[in-house]
C-alpha positions as CSV (number, residue, x, y, z in Angstrom):
1,M,15.9,17.7,-6.6
2,S,16.0,16.6,-2.9
3,Y,13.1,15.3,-1.0
4,Q,12.2,13.9,2.4
5,I,10.6,10.5,2.9
6,D,7.0,11.0,4.1
7,N,5.2,7.8,4.7
8,Q,1.8,9.4,4.6
9,E,2.4,11.0,1.2
10,I,3.9,7.8,-0.1
11,G,0.8,5.9,1.1
12,I,-1.5,8.3,-0.7
13,Y,0.6,8.0,-3.8
14,I,0.7,4.2,-3.8
15,S,-3.0,4.1,-3.1
16,G,-3.6,6.1,-6.3
17,L,-1.3,4.0,-8.3
18,I,-3.0,0.8,-7.2
19,E,-6.4,2.2,-8.0
20,R,-5.1,3.1,-11.4
21,E,-3.5,-0.2,-12.3
22,F,-5.7,-2.7,-10.5
23,K,-9.4,-3.2,-10.2
24,Y,-9.1,-4.2,-6.5
25,A,-6.4,-3.9,-3.8
26,R,-6.5,-7.7,-3.3
27,Q,-5.8,-8.2,-7.0
28,F,-2.6,-6.2,-6.4
29,C,-1.8,-8.3,-3.3
30,R,-2.2,-11.5,-5.4
31,A,0.0,-10.1,-8.1
32,Y,2.6,-9.0,-5.5
33,L,2.9,-12.5,-4.0
34,Q,3.1,-14.1,-7.5
35,T,5.9,-11.7,-8.5
36,D,7.6,-12.5,-5.2
37,G,7.7,-16.2,-6.3
38,I,4.5,-17.6,-4.8
39,D,2.7,-19.2,-7.8
40,E,-0.6,-19.9,-6.0
41,P,-1.1,-17.5,-3.1
42,T,-3.3,-18.7,-0.3
43,R,-6.3,-16.8,1.0
44,E,-4.4,-16.3,4.2
45,G,-1.3,-15.0,2.4
46,I,-3.4,-12.5,0.4
47,Q,-5.1,-11.3,3.6
48,N,-1.8,-10.9,5.3
49,M,-0.5,-8.9,2.4
50,A,-3.7,-6.8,2.3
51,N,-3.3,-6.0,6.0
52,R,0.3,-4.9,5.4
53,L,-0.7,-2.9,2.3
54,S,-3.4,-1.1,4.3
55,Q,-0.8,0.1,6.8
56,I,1.5,1.3,4.0
57,K,-1.4,3.2,2.4
58,K,-2.3,4.9,5.7
59,G,1.3,5.9,6.2
60,A,1.4,3.9,9.5
61,N,4.2,1.6,8.1
62,A,7.0,2.4,5.7
63,I,7.4,0.6,2.4
64,Q,10.3,-1.9,2.7
65,I,13.4,-2.2,0.5
66,H,12.2,-5.7,-0.5
67,D,8.9,-4.1,-1.7
68,L,10.5,-1.5,-4.0
69,P,11.3,-3.6,-7.1
70,I,7.9,-5.4,-7.0
71,F,5.9,-2.2,-6.5
72,S,8.0,-0.6,-9.2
73,E,7.3,-3.4,-11.7
74,L,3.6,-3.7,-10.9
75,L,2.8,0.0,-10.7
76,N,5.0,1.0,-13.6
77,V,7.0,3.7,-11.7
78,S,10.6,4.1,-10.6
79,F,12.0,3.6,-7.1
80,E,12.6,7.4,-6.9
81,Q,9.0,8.1,-7.9
82,I,7.7,5.9,-5.1
83,L,10.0,7.2,-2.4
84,S,9.3,10.9,-3.3
85,A,5.5,10.2,-3.7
86,G,5.7,11.2,-7.4
87,K,7.7,14.4,-6.8
88,C,10.9,13.2,-8.3
89,G,12.0,10.7,-11.0
90,E,11.0,10.3,-14.6
91,P,7.9,8.3,-15.6
92,K,8.7,5.1,-17.5
93,N,6.5,6.4,-20.3
94,N,7.8,9.8,-21.3
95,R,4.6,10.7,-23.3
96,M,2.5,13.2,-21.3
97,T,-0.9,11.8,-20.3
98,N,-3.6,12.7,-17.9
99,Y,-2.1,10.1,-15.6
100,T,1.5,11.4,-15.7
101,V,0.8,15.1,-15.7
102,A,-1.6,14.7,-12.6
103,Q,1.4,13.3,-10.7
104,S,3.8,16.0,-11.7
105,H,4.8,18.9,-9.5
106,N,6.5,20.8,-12.4
107,E,4.6,23.9,-13.5
108,A,6.4,23.9,-16.9
109,E,5.0,20.4,-17.6
110,W,1.5,21.4,-16.6
111,I,1.6,24.4,-19.0
112,A,3.1,22.3,-21.8
113,Y,0.3,19.8,-21.5
114,I,-2.4,22.5,-21.4
115,D,-0.9,24.1,-24.5
116,E,-0.7,20.9,-26.6
117,K,-2.3,21.4,-29.9
118,D,-4.9,18.6,-29.7
119,K,-5.8,19.5,-26.1
120,P,-5.6,15.9,-24.7
121,I,-6.2,17.5,-21.2
122,L,-9.9,17.9,-22.2
123,N,-10.3,14.1,-22.8
124,S,-10.8,11.2,-20.5
125,D,-8.2,8.4,-21.0
126,E,-8.9,4.8,-21.8
127,Y,-9.9,4.3,-18.1
128,G,-12.5,7.0,-18.3
129,K,-10.5,9.3,-16.0
130,T,-9.8,13.0,-16.6
131,V,-6.7,14.8,-15.4
132,L,-8.7,16.2,-12.5
133,D,-9.7,12.6,-11.4
134,Y,-6.0,11.6,-11.3
135,A,-4.9,14.8,-9.6
136,I,-7.5,14.2,-6.8
137,M,-6.5,10.5,-6.7
138,F,-2.8,11.5,-6.1
139,G,-3.7,14.3,-3.8
140,N,-1.8,16.8,-6.0
141,Y,-3.1,20.0,-4.5
142,D,-0.4,22.0,-6.0
143,F,-1.6,21.2,-9.5
144,L,-5.3,21.7,-8.7
145,K,-4.6,25.0,-7.1
146,F,-2.5,26.1,-10.1
147,L,-5.4,25.3,-12.4
148,I,-7.9,27.3,-10.3
149,N,-5.7,30.2,-9.5
150,K,-4.7,30.6,-13.2
151,N,-8.3,30.4,-14.1
152,Y,-7.9,27.4,-16.3
153,I,-10.8,25.9,-14.4
154,W,-13.3,27.4,-12.0
155,F,-16.0,26.1,-9.7
156,D,-18.0,29.3,-9.4
157,S,-19.1,31.2,-12.5
158,R,-20.3,34.1,-10.2
159,K,-23.7,33.9,-12.1
160,D,-26.6,32.9,-9.8
161,N,-28.6,31.6,-12.8
162,D,-25.9,29.0,-13.4
163,Y,-26.3,27.4,-10.0
164,V,-28.1,24.1,-10.5
165,M,-25.9,20.9,-10.5
166,T,-22.8,22.9,-9.7
167,F,-22.0,26.6,-9.2
168,G,-21.4,27.0,-12.9
169,A,-18.1,25.2,-12.9
170,G,-16.2,25.2,-16.2
171,T,-12.9,25.6,-18.0
172,N,-11.4,28.1,-20.5
173,I,-9.1,25.4,-22.0
174,Q,-10.6,25.1,-25.5
175,R,-9.6,23.1,-28.5
176,N,-9.8,24.5,-32.0
177,K,-13.6,24.7,-32.7
178,F,-13.2,24.0,-36.5
179,E,-11.5,21.2,-38.4
180,E,-10.4,21.6,-42.0
181,R,-11.2,18.8,-44.3
182,D,-9.3,18.0,-47.5
183,N,-11.8,19.9,-49.7
184,G,-11.2,23.1,-47.8
185,V,-14.5,22.8,-45.8
186,F,-14.3,23.6,-42.1
187,I,-16.4,21.3,-39.8
188,R,-17.3,22.5,-36.4
189,K,-16.3,20.1,-33.6
190,P,-18.5,19.3,-30.6
191,D,-18.4,21.9,-27.9
192,M,-18.7,19.7,-24.9
193,D,-15.5,17.9,-23.9
194,D,-15.1,15.3,-21.2
195,L,-13.4,17.8,-18.8
196,Q,-16.0,20.4,-19.3
197,Y,-18.8,17.9,-18.9
198,K,-17.5,16.6,-15.6
199,L,-16.9,20.1,-14.3
200,A,-20.5,21.1,-15.3
201,T,-22.2,18.0,-13.9
202,E,-20.2,16.6,-11.0
203,D,-20.2,18.7,-7.8
204,Q,-18.2,15.9,-6.2
205,L,-15.1,17.3,-7.8
206,R,-15.5,20.5,-5.8
207,M,-16.1,18.5,-2.7
208,Y,-12.8,16.6,-3.1
209,I,-10.8,19.9,-3.5
210,I,-12.5,21.2,-0.4
211,Y,-10.9,18.3,1.5
212,F,-7.5,19.4,0.3
213,A,-8.1,23.1,0.9
214,A,-9.2,22.4,4.5
215,D,-6.2,20.2,5.1
216,H,-3.9,23.0,3.8
217,N,-5.6,25.7,5.9
218,D,-6.4,27.5,2.6
219,V,-9.4,29.7,3.5
220,P,-9.1,31.9,0.3
221,M,-9.5,28.7,-1.8
222,L,-12.5,27.6,0.4
223,K,-14.1,30.9,-0.4
224,K,-13.5,30.4,-4.2
225,L,-15.1,27.0,-3.9
226,R,-18.1,28.3,-2.0
227,A,-17.3,25.5,0.4
228,R,-20.0,26.3,2.9
229,E,-22.8,26.1,0.3
230,I,-24.6,23.7,-2.1
231,P,-25.9,24.9,-5.5
232,E,-29.5,23.9,-4.6
233,L,-29.8,26.8,-2.2
234,Y,-29.9,29.2,-5.1
235,Y,-32.7,27.6,-7.1
236,K,-34.9,26.3,-4.3
237,A,-34.5,28.6,-1.2
238,H,-36.3,31.6,-2.8
239,Y,-39.7,29.8,-3.0
240,L,-40.0,29.9,0.8
241,S,-43.0,27.5,1.0
242,C,-42.3,25.1,-1.8
243,T,-39.6,22.5,-2.4
244,C,-36.7,22.9,0.1
245,P,-33.0,22.1,-0.6
246,D,-32.2,18.4,0.0
247,F,-29.2,18.7,2.3
248,D,-29.2,14.9,3.2
249,V,-28.5,13.8,-0.4
250,H,-25.4,16.0,-0.6
251,Y,-24.0,15.0,2.8
252,D,-20.4,13.9,2.5
253,K,-19.2,12.5,5.9
254,S,-15.6,12.4,4.8
255,M,-15.6,16.1,3.9
256,V,-17.1,17.1,7.2
257,S,-14.6,14.9,9.0
258,H,-11.7,16.8,7.2
259,I,-13.2,20.1,8.3
260,A,-13.7,18.9,11.9
261,K,-10.0,18.1,12.1
262,S,-8.9,21.4,10.5
263,S,-7.4,24.6,12.0
264,D,-9.4,27.1,14.0
265,K,-9.1,29.5,11.0
266,V,-10.9,27.0,8.8
267,L,-13.5,26.2,11.4
268,D,-14.2,29.9,11.9
269,Y,-15.0,30.1,8.2
270,F,-17.3,27.1,8.3
271,T,-19.2,28.2,11.4
272,D,-19.9,31.7,10.1
273,P,-23.4,32.5,8.8
274,F,-23.6,33.6,5.1
275,E,-26.2,35.3,2.9
276,I,-27.7,34.2,-0.3
277,R,-29.9,36.3,-2.5
278,D,-32.9,35.1,-4.4
279,R,-34.8,36.4,-7.5
280,I,-37.5,38.1,-5.5
281,R,-37.1,41.9,-5.4
282,Y,-38.4,44.5,-2.9
283,K,-40.0,47.7,-4.1
284,D,-36.6,49.5,-3.8
285,G,-35.2,47.1,-6.4
286,S,-32.9,45.1,-4.0
287,N,-33.0,41.4,-4.0
288,R,-34.4,39.5,-1.0
289,K,-31.7,37.8,1.0
290,H,-31.6,34.8,3.3
291,V,-29.1,33.9,6.0
292,F,-27.9,30.3,6.2
293,V,-25.2,28.4,8.0
294,F,-23.1,25.4,6.8
295,P,-25.7,22.8,5.7
296,Y,-23.9,20.2,7.9
297,I,-23.3,22.4,10.9
298,S,-25.1,19.9,13.2
299,Q,-22.9,17.0,12.1
300,L,-19.8,19.2,12.3
301,L,-20.7,20.2,15.9
302,D,-21.1,16.5,16.9
303,M,-17.6,15.7,15.4
304,L,-16.1,18.7,17.3
305,I,-17.6,17.4,20.5
306,E,-16.2,13.9,19.9
307,N,-12.8,15.4,19.0
308,N,-12.9,17.7,22.0
309,S,-11.9,20.4,19.6
310,S,-10.3,23.6,20.9
311,F,-12.7,25.5,18.7
312,L,-15.8,23.8,20.1
313,K,-16.9,26.5,22.6
314,M,-16.7,29.2,19.9
315,A,-18.6,27.0,17.4
316,L,-21.4,26.4,19.9
317,E,-21.7,30.0,20.8
318,K,-21.9,31.1,17.1
319,S,-24.6,28.4,16.5
320,I,-26.6,29.5,19.5
321,E,-26.5,33.1,18.3
322,H,-27.7,32.0,14.9
323,N,-30.6,29.9,16.3
324,E,-31.7,32.7,18.7
325,S,-31.5,35.3,16.0
326,T,-33.6,33.1,13.7
327,K,-36.2,32.6,16.4
328,E,-36.5,36.4,17.0
329,K,-36.8,37.1,13.3
330,L,-39.4,34.4,12.8
331,K,-41.5,35.6,15.6
332,S,-41.3,39.2,14.4
333,L,-42.4,38.2,10.9
334,I,-45.3,36.2,12.2
335,K,-46.5,39.1,14.5
336,E,-46.2,41.6,11.6
337,S,-48.3,39.3,9.4
338,I,-51.0,39.0,12.1
339,N,-51.0,42.7,12.7
340,N,-51.4,43.4,9.0
341,G,-54.5,41.3,8.9
342,C,-53.0,38.6,6.8
343,Y,-54.0,35.8,9.2
344,Y,-57.0,35.2,11.5
345,G,-56.5,33.2,14.7
346,D,-54.0,30.5,14.3
347,Y,-54.0,30.4,10.5
348,W,-50.4,31.7,10.4
349,K,-49.4,28.2,11.5
350,R,-50.2,26.9,8.1
351,E,-47.3,28.9,6.7
352,V,-44.7,27.8,9.2
353,N,-42.9,24.6,8.1
354,F,-40.0,22.7,9.5
355,H,-38.0,20.0,7.6
356,E,-35.9,17.4,9.3
357,N,-33.9,17.1,6.2
358,G,-31.4,19.9,6.9
359,N,-33.2,21.3,9.9
360,I,-34.8,23.9,7.6
361,I,-37.4,26.3,8.9
362,H,-39.4,28.6,6.7
363,F,-42.4,31.0,6.8
364,R,-43.9,33.4,4.3
365,D,-46.4,36.3,4.3
366,P,-48.6,35.7,1.3
367,L,-49.6,39.4,1.1
368,A,-46.0,40.6,1.1
369,V,-42.6,39.6,-0.2
370,A,-41.4,39.1,3.4
371,G,-40.5,35.7,4.7
372,I,-37.7,33.6,6.1
373,I,-36.0,30.4,5.2
374,T,-32.9,29.1,7.0
375,N,-31.3,26.1,8.6
376,I,-30.7,25.8,12.3
377,A,-28.2,23.8,14.4
378,R,-28.4,21.2,17.1
379,A,-26.0,18.7,18.7
380,T,-26.7,15.0,19.6
381,K,-23.4,14.4,21.5
382,K,-22.4,15.2,25.0
383,S,-19.1,16.4,26.4
384,A,-17.2,15.6,29.6
385,N,-16.9,19.3,30.2
386,P,-19.9,20.7,32.2
387,Q,-19.5,24.2,30.7
388,I,-19.7,22.8,27.2
389,N,-22.8,20.7,28.1
390,C,-24.5,23.9,29.2
391,L,-23.9,25.4,25.8
392,I,-25.1,22.2,24.1
393,K,-28.3,22.5,26.2
394,R,-28.8,26.1,25.2
395,L,-28.3,25.2,21.6
396,N,-30.8,22.3,21.7
397,D,-33.3,24.4,23.6
398,S,-33.3,27.1,21.0
399,Y,-33.6,24.4,18.3
400,R,-36.7,22.9,19.9
401,E,-38.2,26.3,20.4
402,I,-37.9,27.0,16.7
403,K,-39.0,23.6,15.6
404,Y,-42.2,23.7,17.7
405,I,-42.9,27.4,17.4
406,T,-46.4,26.7,16.2
407,E,-47.2,25.5,19.7
408,E,-46.5,29.0,21.1
409,E,-48.9,31.8,21.4
410,I,-47.7,34.6,19.1
411,V,-49.2,37.9,20.3
């Protein structure tokens, strides 16, 4: 199998290996210097090695021929594995493990590991890591995509009632539920394995795969992952006047940064509004729906401004349209409630609430099932382009008008 030397891929691969084998990068640097014949490395020597290693991990500098035997020994991989970023070469340990399989780009090996009788793929290893943890660590998007597309794992159960800590993530990889003892009695094994537990409780796994999907311009995968959403929307948004989703606690700056540097196709997806339905039904039996935008749209817009993104104008125009549409709907609902005799004077203002956490606005009519809850966008950065700054001003003006709508006269 042929391959091309790619310093960035090698850097990611080496970074994962070091994290796997050493507690700290500096610990690896000390071990490197000692293996290279320096019995007592100085602080300066370790720092110099740490600086050089940082450049290798970023892909800014290539690994040197002199490094190969030392890296190979310390990281327990062959020269070929290092230079191919894990795509070629045989592992020194031929036994399949979470660690080795997560580095593999061979579909036959993946299937063989999934099909192993004792299902080791469901277990964490001695370091507490599942096969997904390692696949993310090594940036093995091919393997992750295979697991998702073949429905071995999923991050969306398509059942709204499952949306709490995750979107009902799970796996259909199952071990034999019963174990036969010597006396012919079958004992049921525990249902919850490590892989299933992590999928069901850690939404961060979905976030990591969103990074990769954005980097690979994979919009169909982003849709499978519900990449624009957070699970909290589905069990909090329908209350309208009670606890609102906590967008801040879920904010992942690294993920938004990946999105900001992605293609126009990916950015178009993340800046489109989307609907969620809640459990409240209208008289015709249909569920009430709410329109939201990406929970971190404001942070994304700021990054697009800083990057002078080619998609910035479109992103601002779409955000302005959402803000202005929100204001018109909010005013219409308030007027309708007043006309229906629901409120006297300015009492309607008690039902309008704005939350800085996520820039969420909501209003409800207590005598009907009507109401609105959504998030709106703003920008805190400025551009060198006067046309863009005009759009930023329009966006922020609409944001302030919504935020301080209780100061208006609604007639």
